[in-house]
N, C-alpha and C positions, 0 to 999 in steps of 0.2 A: 415294624421297628427295625432299624439298622444298627448293628453293633460291630465295632472293630476291636479286636483283642490283640494287645501287644504281647508278644512272647519272646523268649530268649533261650538260646542254646547255651547251657552252662556245663562245666565239668562236674562230675558226680563227686560232691564234697565228702561223701563217705569214704572215697578212695584217696582223697588228697592228703598229702603229708607235707610237713614243713621241714625244709633243709635246716638242720641245727646250726650250720656254719653261717649261711647267708641270711637265714630267717625268711626266705622267700618260698613261695609255693612250688612244689614239685608237680608239674603238669604232665610230664612225659608218661605216656601209656595210660592216662586217665580217660575213661569213656565220657562222651558228652551226652547229655540228656536234656529233655524239656524241663525248664525251671518249674518245679512243683507248684509254686504259687500261681504261675501263669496257667497251669493246668486247672487250678481251682477257678480262675477267672473264666476259662473256656467252658468249664462245667456250668457255671452260673449263667452264661449266655445260652448254653444248650438247654437248660431248664426253662428259660424264658421261651425258647423256640418250641419246646414240648407243648406249652400252653397256647402259643401263638405261631402256628406253622408258617405264617408269612414272614417271620423274622429272618433277616439276612445276617449271616455271621462271616466277617472277613478277618483273617489273621495277618499280622505283619510282624516281621522280625528284622532287626538291624544286625548285620554280621557278615562273615565271609561266606563264600558259596556253599560250604558244607553245612551251613545252618538251614539249608533247604530240608534237611532230614527232620527237624522238629516241625517245620511247616507241613510236611507230608503227614506227620503223626497227627497234627491238629485236623487236617483234612479227613483223616481216617476216623476221627472221633466225632466231629460235629461241624467243622467249618465248611462254608460254601465256596470260599476262595482264599487265596494266599498271595502275599507279596513279600519279596526279600529286598531290603534296602541295603545295598552294598556298593562301596566305593573306597578306594585308597584314601580319599580325602576325609573319610569318616573314621579311619583307623585311629585307635588310641583315645577316642572320645570318653570323657568322664560323664557323670550323670547329667550335668548341665548341658553339655554338647549333645549327648544322646537324646535327651528329651527335646531339644531344639530340632534336631534332624527328624525325629519321629513326628513332631508337630507339622513340619513342612511336608513330610511324606504323606501324612494322613490327609492333608488338604489336597495334595496331588491325586491321591487315590479317590477322593470324593469327586474330583473333576472327571477322571477317566471312567469311573463307575456310574457317573451321573446320579449320585445319591448324596444325602446328607446323613451323617452318623448321629443318631440320637445319643449314643453313649460310647465311651472308650473304656474298655475293661483292661485292667492290668493286675498282675500279682502284686502283693504289697511290697515285695522285695525280691531280689535275685539271690540265690543261696551262695553265689560266688563273691558277693560284695556286701549284702545285708545292709545297704544304706537306706533303703525305702524312700529314695528321693525322686526317682524318675516319674512315678505317677503324679505326685503333687507338682513337680516342675512342669510336666506336660500340661496339667490343668492351667497353670499360670501362663504358659506360652499360648494356649488355645483360648484363654479367657473363659473357661468353663467352670461350672460348679464342681465341687469335689467332696467325696466321702471316702475315707480310708478304712482298712481292716474290716471289710464286710464279709459276711458268711453266705448271704444269699440275696437275691434281688427279684422284685416282682414289677412287671410293667403296668403302669397306669397311663391315663390319657396324656398328662402333661409332665409326669415325673416318674421316677423309679422309687419304689418303697424298698429300702434296704435294711437288713438286719446287721447292725454294726456291733462289733465286739470291742470293748475297752477293758482296761485293767480292773475297773470297778463293776462293770455290768454289761449286759447286752441290751440294745435299744433299737426300736424301729424309727427310722427317719425318712422323710421325703426329700429327694434331690431332683431339682428341676432340670429338664433337658435344655441344652446339651450338657453332658456331665462326664466326669472321669470318676470311675469307681475302682478302688483297689481291693483285692480279695485276699483273705487269709484262709487257713484250713477249715473247712466246714465239718459238721458232725458225721457226714457220710463220705464214702469214697467216690471219686469221679468215675464216670462210666468208662468202659473199655471200647477200643475200636471194634467195628464189625468187619467180618471177612470181606463183604461186598465193598465197604468203604475203603478198606486197605487196598484192594485191587484198583479202585478208581483213583486213589491218592497216588499210587505208583505211576499212573499214566498222566496225571495232571500236569499241565504246564504252569510253572510258577514264574510270573514276570519278575524281572530284576529292575530295581529303581536305582539309578545312579545320580550323581550330583548334577549332571548335564540335563537330566530329565526334569528336575525341579526348578522351574522358573523362579528367579528372584531369591534363591537361597543364598545366605551370606556365609561363604566358606571360611571367613575369619572366626566364625562361631562354632566350627566343627573340628574334629580331630584333636591332636595333641595341642596345637597352637590355640585352639578355641576352648581349651579346657582349663578353668581356673584351679582345679584340684591338683595338688602335687603330693604324691605319696613318697614320704621320706624313708619309711621302713615298714616291714610287716613283722609282727611278733605274736607269740602265743600268749593269750590271757591266762594268768596264773591264779587270779582271784577275782571276786566280784564284790563291788561295793553297793551298799543300799542306795537306791535312787530317790529322787524327790519329785513329787507330783505337784505342779503349780496349777491351782484352780482359781482363776479370776475371770470375770466377764469382760474386763477392760484389757485389750491387747497391750496397751502402753504400760499398764501396771505389771503384767506378766513379763514384758521385756525388761523393765527396770529390775524386777526380782531376779530374773535369769542373769542379767549382767552382774548384779551384786554377787551371786553365787559363783559365777565364773571368775570374777575378780578375786574373790576370797580363796578359791582353789589355786589361782596363780600365785598369790602371796604365800600360801602354805608351801607350794613347790619351791619357791625361791628360798624360803627360810629353812627348807629341808625338814 
């Protein structure tokens, strides 16, 4: 089985503070770490390899050159190879643009590795954004099956059996290959790097993938210009409202209900 795990270098949010004047994040002096949820995705891939030693695990990250640090960390834990997707043309990408670039990079990696990935593993979200959008968007770009918020995965002949966590329960579901699986925190802690793998990871050559390497990539869909998301301001949440769970088998009915709720909220905000 071949698995590619998407990882991200993020600021340690336990150290982040909000500037009370500008309401923006204070990033100066904040250490960067491997996004914890991506670490859970890597652990899930490693557990599959424990049972099936022939499994190949590749990690990929999109970011500046110093993001190599998290890739080397992944190599020291369980990954067999790593790639860094980095280019000024990709800077400022929102989740939509990021997922598009990653989809193109993954197709490129498949060509140069001469393999096909059965599964793409991701963390359910990055702790510096908490959008939980890249995994599902990546599945859409690739045209793959998707399962989100999973705790573990088991390889079968034509599918992965995953334990998915929802607000109501945990359930086992089968997801056909090729697929995208996003992971949340499991009941056990991920494994630690070994000394031998740490030494090998320090020496490893990590190829960089730039825009010019990816034939056919549409640069109008990357970077700030290719990002439909516009952040107007950042603020500290002071309270939490109760949510609503919509449960319908028909997606059109869910859409209608969701639209009605959003419209009602809009009217309430207008009237104050």
